[in-house]
Each structure stands twice: as C-alpha cells, then as structure tokens.
C-alpha positions in Angstrom: 0.0 0.0 0.0 1.3 3.4 -0.9 1.3 6.1 1.8 1.4 9.8 1.3 4.3 11.6 2.7 5.3 15.2 3.4 6.9 17.1 0.5 10.7 16.7 0.6 13.3 19.2 -0.5 16.7 18.0 -1.6 19.5 20.0 -3.3 20.0 18.8 -6.9 22.5 19.6 -9.6 21.2 21.2 -12.8 21.1 17.9 -14.8 19.3 16.1 -11.9 16.9 19.0 -11.5 16.1 18.9 -15.2 15.5 15.2 -15.1 13.2 15.4 -12.1 11.2 18.2 -13.8 10.9 16.1 -16.9 9.5 13.2 -15.0 7.2 15.4 -13.0 5.9 16.9 -16.2 5.0 13.4 -17.4 3.0 12.8 -14.2 1.0 16.0 -15.0 0.6 15.1 -18.7 3.1 17.6 -20.1 5.8 17.0 -22.7 8.9 18.7 -23.7 7.1 20.4 -26.6 4.7 22.1 -24.1 7.6 24.2 -22.8 8.8 25.5 -26.2 7.8 28.8 -27.7 5.2 28.6 -30.5 7.9 29.0 -33.1 10.2 26.4 -31.7 7.3 24.0 -31.2 6.2 24.4 -34.8 9.8 23.8 -36.0 10.1 20.7 -33.7 6.8 19.2 -35.0 7.9 19.9 -38.6 11.2 18.1 -38.0 9.4 15.2 -36.4 7.1 14.9 -39.4 10.0 15.1 -41.8 11.7 12.2 -40.1 8.6 10.1 -39.4 9.1 7.6 -42.3 12.8 7.1 -41.5 12.0 6.4 -37.9 9.3 3.9 -38.7 11.5 2.1 -41.2 14.3 1.9 -38.7 11.9 0.5 -36.1 10.7 -2.1 -38.5 14.3 -3.2 -39.4 15.2 -3.4 -35.8 12.0 -5.4 -34.9 12.8 -7.8 -37.8 16.3 -8.4 -36.5 15.0 -9.0 -33.0 12.5 -11.6 -34.4 15.2 -13.7 -36.1 
C-alpha cells in the first residue's frame, strides 16, 4: 500500500533537477514540446514529421532483426 508523505526538499545539480522536472511533467501530462515557444514547437513538429518515415523504417528493421 502506498502512503502519502510530506513534501521533501533536496538540493540537486542542474542535470538532476532537469531530469526530475521532466519526469514530474510526465506525471501531469506535459511533454517537452509544451515548454517550447510557439515558433520552436512548430519547428520541432515539422522536423518530427520530416523524419517520421525514416524512424518507422528503422523500427521495422530493428524489430525484424530481433524476431530472427
């Protein structure tokens, strides 16, 4: 059984703080794209779309190798 506990504060290095924020964002349904400016988000989404076919082809190749 999970128990609620009091909030805890711990000092963290910048990389650890960024990692913790990233994971906390996931708990609240946020993604990296949500923190970008409109322009940067549009650019990131365009780049994702441009690479979509290559990514799926790579995944299919990798899955086929794992299935051997």
